[in-house]
C-alpha positions in Angstrom: 129.8 104.7 104.4 126.9 103.4 106.5 123.4 104.0 105.0 120.9 105.5 107.3 117.2 104.9 106.5 114.2 106.5 107.9 110.6 107.0 107.0 107.6 109.3 107.8 104.0 108.3 107.7 101.4 111.0 107.0 97.8 111.2 105.9 96.9 113.3 102.9 93.7 114.1 101.0 92.9 111.7 98.2 90.5 112.3 95.3 90.0 109.5 92.9 87.5 111.4 90.8 84.6 109.5 92.2 82.3 110.0 95.2 83.0 106.4 96.2 86.2 105.4 98.0 88.4 107.0 100.6 88.8 110.8 100.8 92.2 110.4 102.5 95.1 107.9 102.2 98.3 107.1 104.1 101.6 108.0 102.5 105.0 106.8 103.5 108.0 109.0 102.6 111.2 106.9 102.5 114.5 108.5 103.1 118.1 107.3 102.8 120.8 109.5 104.3 118.2 112.2 104.7 117.4 112.2 101.0 113.8 111.4 99.9 114.0 108.2 97.8 110.4 107.3 97.3 106.9 108.3 98.3 104.3 105.5 98.5 100.6 106.3 98.4 98.8 103.5 100.3 95.2 104.1 99.1 92.6 102.0 101.0 95.2 100.6 103.4 95.2 100.9 107.2 97.6 102.7 109.5 98.9 99.3 110.5 99.8 98.6 106.9 101.5 101.9 106.6 103.5 101.2 109.8 104.6 97.8 108.4 105.7 99.5 105.1 107.7 102.1 107.0 109.3 99.5 109.2 110.2 97.3 106.2 111.9 100.3 104.6 113.8 101.2 107.8 115.1 97.7 108.3 116.2 97.3 104.6 113.6 94.7 103.7 112.4 97.0 100.9 115.2 97.6 98.3 116.2 100.9 97.0 115.9 100.5 93.3 117.4 103.9 92.5 
């Protein structure tokens, strides 16, 4: 069976308990065969970083440890 990978980038509120730091962060939801495998919070990272993370998952560069 061929494994199909996909990912979704979204932005969500982030509260680190301090008035300093970001109030939102990017999140990458990583799917394999339409099943959510992992969600990565990328606090303090740019959209470009999130896009690279998603692309690396989609192309199989990031391993599925589960």
